[in-house]
VOGU-3710 file (C-alpha; in Angstrom, 3 decimals, decimal comma):
1> mgdrrvtqss> 270,102/8,590/-23,765  267,531/9,462/-21,115  267,802/12,412/-18,694  270,581/14,961/-19,107  271,375/17,545/-16,418  272,176/20,965/-17,830  272,604/22,970/-14,600  273,120/22,329/-10,921  269,497/23,354/-10,248  267,035/20,554/-9,716
11> rffvtlenak> 264,342/22,695/-11,344  265,870/22,193/-14,800  266,324/18,856/-16,564  266,397/17,520/-20,143  264,764/14,412/-21,519  265,239/12,543/-24,785  262,144/11,089/-26,371  261,243/9,199/-29,553  264,896/8,259/-30,078  265,643/5,721/-32,857
21> tknqtqsred> 269,149/4,199/-33,257  270,881/3,059/-36,462  269,864/-0,515/-35,864  266,222/0,552/-35,825  266,313/2,588/-39,039  267,233/1,758/-42,605  268,941/5,043/-43,391  270,575/7,971/-41,614  267,756/10,255/-42,660  265,342/8,139/-40,630
31> eeatwqlhir> 267,268/8,704/-37,409  265,367/11,158/-35,147  265,169/12,271/-31,524  263,295/14,863/-29,469  265,102/16,667/-26,669  262,920/18,517/-24,163  263,875/21,053/-21,513  261,710/20,913/-18,372  261,477/23,725/-15,785  259,882/22,993/-12,446
41> alkeadrgcy> 258,235/25,652/-10,222  258,421/28,342/-12,886  259,573/31,736/-11,643  259,373/35,196/-13,125  263,180/35,145/-13,486  262,856/32,162/-15,821  261,340/34,401/-18,495  263,444/34,503/-21,696  264,681/32,409/-24,639  266,448/29,036/-24,437
51> mcqlntkpml> 268,648/27,564/-27,221  268,750/23,955/-28,302  272,178/23,446/-29,944  273,639/20,570/-31,961  277,441/20,478/-32,123  277,675/19,641/-35,760  279,519/21,245/-38,623  277,995/23,664/-39,208  276,354/24,006/-35,779  272,598/23,693/-35,687
61> sqlgcvdvlv> 270,449/25,509/-33,139  266,849/26,359/-32,375  265,407/28,909/-29,931  262,460/28,393/-27,585  261,134/31,361/-25,620  259,128/31,388/-22,383  256,944/34,243/-21,176  256,001/33,993/-17,520  252,598/35,503/-16,614  252,443/36,946/-13,098
71> ppdilssgts> 249,285/37,802/-11,143  248,999/41,411/-9,935  250,577/42,527/-6,697  250,436/45,881/-4,887  253,850/47,108/-3,822  254,470/48,723/-0,478  256,919/51,138/-2,072  255,080/53,935/-3,855  251,718/53,098/-2,251  249,906/55,293/0,277
81> dgevsvlege> 249,779/54,164/3,878  246,600/52,709/5,281  245,457/56,177/6,433  245,848/59,611/4,833  244,854/62,689/6,877  244,310/66,216/5,451  242,533/69,414/6,434  239,273/70,230/4,709  240,011/72,386/1,657  243,511/70,950/1,085
91> natlsckasg> 244,486/68,638/-1,786  244,959/64,913/-1,241  246,715/62,272/-3,333  246,152/58,547/-2,920  248,819/56,353/-4,563  248,833/52,685/-5,478  251,849/50,999/-7,155  251,186/47,583/-8,699  253,253/44,954/-10,508  252,417/41,931/-12,620
101> rppprvfwrr> 252,629/40,563/-16,135  250,952/41,713/-18,207  251,056/45,076/-16,410  247,884/45,319/-14,330  245,171/47,953/-14,647  244,668/49,971/-11,470  241,323/51,592/-10,618  239,680/53,084/-7,544  236,327/52,800/-5,793  234,730/53,752/-2,480
111> eksdyilmrg> 234,257/50,960/0,025  230,607/51,852/0,752  229,618/53,403/-2,560  229,553/52,692/-6,277  231,078/56,081/-7,157  233,709/58,584/-6,009  233,059/62,298/-5,467  235,572/64,431/-7,369  235,803/68,067/-8,426  234,312/68,628/-11,851
121> vhdplvqvdn> 235,221/71,143/-14,526  233,080/73,839/-12,908  234,328/73,035/-9,383  231,314/71,322/-7,719  231,642/67,721/-6,626  230,471/65,214/-9,219  230,078/61,445/-9,134  232,791/59,492/-11,010  232,611/55,743/-11,581  235,840/53,800/-10,949
131> psgerleltr> 238,546/56,330/-11,934  241,708/54,568/-13,128  245,394/55,217/-12,596  247,977/54,642/-9,890  247,289/58,121/-8,430  243,921/59,450/-7,316  244,046/63,248/-7,152  241,448/64,962/-4,943  241,456/68,774/-5,020  240,070/70,960/-2,196
141> vdrrqmgayl> 238,871/67,988/-0,236  235,358/68,116/1,210  234,131/66,270/4,324  231,756/64,286/2,105  234,816/62,668/0,497  235,937/61,199/3,811  235,975/57,405/4,038  237,706/54,232/2,877  238,975/53,934/-0,707  239,955/50,693/-2,423
151> ciaknevppa> 242,823/50,523/-4,902  242,220/47,458/-7,130  244,855/45,931/-9,432  243,773/43,441/-12,084  245,263/41,730/-15,163  244,683/38,546/-17,184  245,977/36,349/-14,369  243,681/35,876/-11,390  243,224/36,794/-8,657  242,826/40,581/-8,525
161> vskrvnlkvn> 244,232/42,293/-5,430  243,229/45,426/-3,528  244,596/47,854/-0,951  242,428/49,866/1,487  243,320/53,523/2,084  241,304/55,482/4,654  240,990/59,211/3,952  240,446/61,394/7,035  239,315/65,014/6,573  239,825/67,205/9,645
171> fppsaktpnq> 237,616/70,260/10,265  236,305/72,261/13,275  233,047/71,172/14,913  229,645/72,667/14,176  226,438/72,201/16,184  222,796/72,962/15,446  219,375/72,158/16,850  216,556/71,378/14,405  214,073/73,175/16,715  215,273/76,186/18,700
181> llsspldtnv> 211,928/76,381/20,506  210,381/73,250/21,977  206,915/73,388/23,546  205,254/70,638/25,533  202,639/70,230/28,263  203,839/69,408/31,762  204,106/65,771/32,851  205,006/64,602/29,318  208,270/63,211/27,899  210,342/65,484/25,649
191> sliclieayp> 213,484/64,928/23,526  216,031/67,678/22,825  218,018/66,932/19,644  221,424/68,350/18,666  223,227/67,599/15,366  227,037/67,754/15,365  229,501/67,598/12,461  233,213/67,324/13,248  236,409/65,352/12,744  238,236/64,268/14,786
201> ktinlwmrke> 235,512/63,117/17,148  234,276/65,626/19,708  233,444/65,587/23,417  229,706/66,311/23,517  227,756/67,718/26,482  224,298/69,001/27,380  224,340/71,986/29,759  221,831/74,163/31,577  222,696/77,276/33,537  226,403/76,423/32,978
211> qvimsggrye> 225,914/73,067/34,715  226,636/69,794/32,876  223,628/67,479/32,682  224,407/63,831/33,400  222,288/60,773/32,632  220,258/59,609/35,605  216,851/60,016/37,184  214,485/61,746/34,805  217,323/62,595/32,384  218,800/60,309/29,726
221> idergdpdee> 221,462/61,234/27,154  221,758/59,175/23,982  224,685/59,690/21,576  224,851/57,898/18,234  227,075/58,247/15,175  226,089/58,004/11,543  227,169/54,606/10,111  227,774/56,030/6,614  229,104/59,521/7,394  231,445/59,183/10,332
231> wkttivlkir> 231,780/62,915/10,930  228,090/63,197/11,897  226,860/62,638/15,458  223,430/63,107/17,034  223,036/63,626/20,778  219,565/63,488/22,334  218,587/64,660/25,827  215,407/62,913/26,983  213,451/64,439/29,880  210,757/62,289/31,464
241> rlektdlgey> 207,626/63,837/33,028  208,409/67,468/32,271  208,185/69,765/35,306  208,054/73,524/35,810  211,671/73,495/36,934  212,723/71,939/33,597  211,540/74,933/31,556  214,191/77,249/30,151  217,278/77,272/27,933  219,539/74,280/27,216
251> tcsasssmgk> 222,948/74,282/25,508  224,501/71,562/23,370  228,330/71,749/23,351  230,890/69,963/21,103  234,669/70,419/21,493  237,765/68,869/19,897  241,367/69,768/19,134  240,028/71,711/16,121  237,744/74,005/18,153  234,419/74,258/19,961
261> aeatlrvyei> 230,786/74,797/18,902  227,523/75,359/20,790  223,822/75,439/19,999  220,922/76,432/22,254  217,223/75,690/22,450  214,451/76,768/24,798  211,787/74,572/26,375  208,499/76,183/27,345  205,103/75,005/28,498  201,891/74,837/26,514
271> eratvpsrvt> 198,448/74,072/27,890  196,995/70,682/27,204  194,459/70,686/24,385  190,853/70,116/25,578  188,545/67,882/23,591  185,212/69,671/22,847  182,104/67,763/23,938  179,817/66,452/21,200  176,067/66,681/21,179  174,578/63,240/20,599
281> stnwkrlnrg> 171,120/61,953/19,911  170,633/61,083/23,606  170,927/64,789/24,413  168,404/65,741/21,746  165,613/63,475/22,901  164,712/65,730/25,779  166,663/68,996/26,034  165,551/71,781/28,381  161,889/70,761/28,533  161,451/73,083/31,497
291> ksksgqgtmv> 160,979/76,782/31,181  163,106/79,396/32,857  161,668/82,738/33,739  163,355/86,037/34,472  162,300/89,602/35,024  162,970/90,595/31,441  161,395/87,795/29,482  160,992/84,093/28,926  163,417/81,806/27,101  162,119/78,551/25,651
301> nrifhqqvst> 164,381/75,962/23,972  162,726/74,160/21,123  164,182/71,302/19,153  163,328/70,518/15,538  164,685/67,381/13,857  165,633/67,335/10,223  167,237/64,419/8,341  168,994/65,043/5,058  170,482/62,814/2,381  173,397/61,270/4,321
311> pamqkstarl> 173,878/60,351/7,997  177,029/62,466/8,106  174,919/65,549/7,310  172,253/64,971/9,984  171,773/68,097/12,100  169,617/69,340/14,917  168,475/72,937/15,099  167,760/74,685/18,370  165,524/77,754/18,144  165,763/80,144/21,071
321> tynnryatts> 162,888/82,529/21,838  163,739/85,542/23,898  161,257/88,428/24,195  159,489/87,208/21,062  162,768/87,276/19,092  164,149/84,124/17,527  167,714/82,950/17,041  168,733/79,664/15,382  171,894/77,655/16,140  173,104/74,289/14,790
331> ttadphvsli> 175,131/71,455/16,284  176,429/68,460/14,323  175,085/65,119/15,386  177,009/61,866/15,693  176,851/60,391/12,133  176,850/56,831/13,507  173,698/57,289/15,654  170,303/57,440/14,000  168,025/60,308/14,979  164,971/59,463/17,072
341> kdhdndgdee> 162,006/61,717/16,889  160,647/62,566/20,332  156,872/62,251/20,097  156,532/63,446/23,698  157,875/66,821/22,711  155,145/67,360/20,106  152,604/68,097/22,797  155,011/70,292/24,666  155,676/72,337/21,542  151,934/72,871/20,984
351> edddddkkra> 151,552/74,008/24,606  154,459/76,370/24,200  152,859/77,883/21,086  149,558/78,512/23,007  151,486/80,193/25,822  153,217/82,459/23,339  149,905/83,503/21,804  148,437/84,294/25,216  151,397/86,442/26,144  151,188/88,286/22,853
361> kgg> 147,500/89,135/23,443  148,188/90,147/27,028  150,972/92,447/25,794
//
């Protein structure tokens, strides 16, 4: 009656429940008892079938089976190391061995992306969502495939587990300048930009006349990497208050164990743009009222005002008289200033007309 020890392990014990003795029942058929096997701290090794046996003639027995569910786990054996390094154009294989019950499903994803770039049927890289399998095969690896990959194992028992594998793609450096010619007026600030692609990381320099340029004074060098594509680097040379001595050719250099690359650009001077003066209504009110005389003839400036449908289309017309020949030129007025008719000029224009008539008769 009560507990019965079946092994020397404290994790297993048997209990008897609902037991009724002969004194409590009226017949043998009413005698009953329930024996239960208890397993503490269940382990995967406890999976299997257990027999309840009655030593009667004939012997009676009943089987009870236990299936132990195990959450997924990623095994160190058969799984890629934390970093896999290949040359660009080679094949790469990322492996991930997982255990668990039921057997877990293994799939892959990029750490900073929702898809993985893989070679398609016709060779170009295509986007694949969460490819599955314990092996991720990448053929003719491209630098765009570089980065961290996550192997994720998942079954019916939480939690899911993951392993991070960093793929490094090594290739020689390349350098280019977006603008090979850079023009700027003197005494302005200019920025020389150089774009570098390489892995492993390169030693980057700006040079001029075979001399390395260092940050300091009017020069500042800024180097920054791309947060999403680690093989990309931008180096910027900033020159403050451009001088004549700064004009010429500059070289951007990038070198690593895989090789060296250079790119050049030329800085030259351009003249500052001049802002043309505008003729405003204040100039029109009284323009060249005086007369200028020369040995060949007389030139008289006359102003006529004309207002059209919109202020933006207001114009003034200057008629030039030279040796009794007329030429007409136009200048655009300020659209925000209303035109003012100069009544004082009306008399001057009449006097000018009389003078012209007298000269014509005298001629």
